[in-house]
C-alpha positions, 0 to 999 in steps of 0.5 A: 892327868892333874899333875901335882895332885892325886887323880883316880880317887877323891882324897887319895892322899888321905885314904891310901891305906884304904886303897891297899886294904881293899885287895890291891897288891904289888901288881900281880906278876911273879918275881922276875927270874934271876938269870943264868949268868954272872960276871967276875968269873962265874959261869955264863950260859949263852942263850941263842935268840932268833930274829926272824926277818921274813915277816915285815910290816910297815911301822905305824906306831909312834911315841909322843910326849905330854906338854907338862909342866908349862904353868908358871905356878909350877915353874914352867919346867918345859922351857929349855928342854926343846933340844933334849925332847927333839932328840926323841923324835916324838910324833905328837905333843899332847897339850892337855890334862886336868889343868887345861880342862879347868884352866887352873892354876894358870890360864892356857891363854893365847900367849900360852898357846903361842908358846906351845906351838913354838915348842912343838915346832922346835921338837918337830911334833904335831900338837894335839890341842885339848879345849877346856870342857870341865870348867872354866875357859881362859877368862874364868867363865864356864867353858862352852862350844863357843870357847872351843870354836874361839880356840880353833879360830885363834889357832888356825885362822888368826894365827894360821898354825894349821893345828890338825888334832884337837880333843875335848876335855880330859878324862870325863869318866872322872868328872863325877868326883874330880875337883879343884884341890882347894875344894873337891866339890868344884868343878866336879859334876856329880852323877856325870854320865856317858850320855851327858858327855856325848851330848856336850861333845857333839855340840863342841865338835860341831862348833869347832868344825864350823870354824875349820872342817879339816880338823881331826878329833882325838878322844874320849881320853878316858882315865880307866873306865874302858873295861869290857863287859864291866857295865857303865861303872867301869866301861864308859867306852862302849856307851860313848862309842855307841852314842857318839863314836863317829865324832872321833877320828882317833880313839884315845885312852889313858893308862897308869897301871899302878899306885906308886906304892905298888910299883915294885920290880916284879909287878912292873915286869909282869905288867906288859902282858896285862897291857897287851890284854887290856889293849886287845880288850879295848880293840874288841870294844872298837870292833863291837861298836862299829869303830874298829877301823879307827886308830887307837891311841894311848894319849897318857901313860906312865907306870904310876899316877901319883907322887912317889914316897918310898922309891921301889924297884920300878917307881918313876925315875928308876931304871925299873921304870925305864925297863917298863917304858921300853916294854910298853913302847915295844908292845904299843908298836907291835899292837899298831897303836897310833901313838903312846904319849908319856905323861910328862916332859919335866916335873919335880923329883917327888913325882918324877913322872917327867922324863927330864929333871927340873931346870936349870940342870934338866938332867934326863931321867932313866925313862928318857933313855928308853925313848932315846933308844927307840928314837935311834934304834927302831926302824920303819919296818917291824919284824916278827917276834924274836924267838928263844928268849930266856925268861925275864927278857923281852925283845923288839926287832925292826929293819932300818930305813936303808934295809941293810941292818936289823935293829933289836931293843932288848929289856933284861928284867933279870937281877943277874946278867944274861948272855944272848947270841943274836941270830938274824934269820931268813936272809940269803946270807945270814950275818955272823951272830954276835953274843952280848952280855946284858947287865942285870935290869938293863936296856940295850939296843943292838944293830946287826948289819947284813955284812956282819958288823954289830954294835950295841949300847946299854943303859942300867944302874951304872949309867943312872948313877953317873947321870950318863946315857947309854954306853957302847958294849963289845960282843962277848961275855965279859962284863961291860966296862964300868962307868965312873960316876965321879961327882955326878948327881945321879939321874932320876931316883935311887931305889930305897930313897925315902923308905922309912922302916915300918918299925919306925911306926909313926911318921906324923905329928900326934894330936891328942883326942880332945873328945872320944866322939867321932860322929857328931854334928854330921853334915852332907856336901858334894864331897861326902859326909863330914863330922865334927870340926877343928881337931875333932873333924872327920871326912868320909870315903868309899871304895869297891872292887872292880865290877862292884859299886861303892857303897853310899853313906849319909849322915843321919838326921840327928847328925850323930850317925852314918847310914851305909847302903851297899851290896854285891852283884853276883858273881863275886870273884874272890879277888874282888870281894870287898867294898866299904865306907870309912871315915878319915881323921881330917888333919895333917896329923894323926889322932892319939887315942891311946887314952882309950880302949877301943872303938864302939858304935850303935848298929841298926838295920840289916846286912842282907847276907853280907859280912862286915869288918871294922878296920882301923888304920894307923901310921905304920900301916898307912902307905907313905907314898899316898899319905905323908902321915904314913910310915909304911913302905911295903908292897901292901899297907892296910890297917888291922880289922875285926869281923863284927858280923855276928854282933851286928846280926844279933844287935837289937834296939835295946842292945845296939852297941858293938864294942871293938877293943883295940886289942882285938884288931889284927891282920894289919900289914906290915904291922899286925896289931894297932898302935892307937897313938897314931890313928888315921882312919876307921872303916866298915868293910863289906864282903860277900860270904863264899857260896851264897845262895844267890851266887855271892849277891847280898845287899846291906842297909845299916846305920852306925851311930854314936861312933866313938872311942871308949 
């Protein structure tokens, strides 16, 4: 990951509205059930849960942390967290990400390597050290196999650190577009392929093992392109493992299921099921490529990958995200993942991906306590899945090291308390089954000894507000004792913070349009098409649903238009029926086009059976979490649109102009109609007509020229 920046899609901060307008939603998943019980005298229904102990499996799964942020430029917030992180008993300390891959903004030099090893020793974790691959080494020159060999030489020969695990580069499936914040064309490698990656990594690993043949290689650390059967556009894992899979001793991927604007509590509650499906699919790829005996690792993971604006129910830093973390850790152990490593240790509150707050306080955030409950209450023997659980409750059971107690981690997603009677089964003398009332949206750990002694701890919103850790609770159905927050500053983030009402409309400064023209002086660069300059500058972006290829765009030879080429490969699922190309107003401000009536352009070429809609995004329908010009904090944010398929199909050389009045644009979310005072983007979105003769396939190649307001 590139901390402090967007990561999945180039120019994310400028086109977040487009991302959700493409069909993104709140993550699927129905709202969690509300629960059957309550406090304060309301009836409580007790559900009996059985914890089987007959099936026992040695626990091989572990949990780990990512070493971030260590850079002086970003404040070196990991320093001083050693004792807190050591309490979590992480198995590995992954030292990598975009910044280590490109050695920016600070160089990970020998001194930084020494500091990292000292940190790893202090927390009791084994490092996984990433060598630079994408761009520069720690001297600013291009990274080479010799760079990697020198890093191994320094670590394991010169210093004798005996580092066992190394990786080469970070998220190579993003190399095609991933660049420096100051210039997104560098150090990206346009057109980068799995074959290029394998050729390069083969030479890197050979040089590294020539120095120390005992090291193990972890990789390929893919960002998200490991979707089985989706072709090379979305499945790099298959061709990499087919070509150079023997290089890797541990196969690793990353997972961030949501954009921050989508991290609602219902979405997070539904994600663990999706997580298990994804990991099962990935294991299938390992089997099919002959790598099925390799350990599988999640070397980066968190609920979201970008900075949080409006704090939703499961945004990073909330109790909801801690529930998600507990479910993912439990699922990872059940799936025998080699490790699951959270990104990251400590970062700014606006991101809150770190499990610990910034110095000097270093206050643990809610996700920290999910890890702590596992560190303190998960034993070395995994038991079978508990049965009888009510809807909205997850449970993960194990036996302690002395094999005289059963440990249970409980996750209550319900928005009301839930009472559970926990019966430990299959022992010669069953212990007495205690009953515990779990508060709404909370985590708990319960230990039941074979001699019927039980103890339990809970963490929820009360504890977060008081900046406190898990609190002991007594058996029974009485509410947990309240905890006095006093004058404590709450840990993490509060749901609802920075949430501007959509009715506020405008969340940006306004720049009056000095010219109606959008597509003028068009140029091409590695970042795409650009038009105009100064207050009239526009940039470009493209997008597509999973399984489809994003359209391409190019400036016309006279610089006054945009040629768009794209189409759908059959079959086209209803949920994946979108792709498009758009232009964003290239400014930190919004464009005030209220002096005009609409947008127009000259159309030529063919839609090839596709349909096309014009959409215009503005501040109220732009997601605040991805673009600070946006005021939208809803689960879905997208601009109003209008279908121009008929007009495009009947346009002629003598009458090419299509006009779309602002008043015709509709269907935006959450504001249906356009406010032309604060425009952010203009885009052309393609869809495939349902029931097409080619099973949904279509192919468009058209030009929109002289785009302007009128």
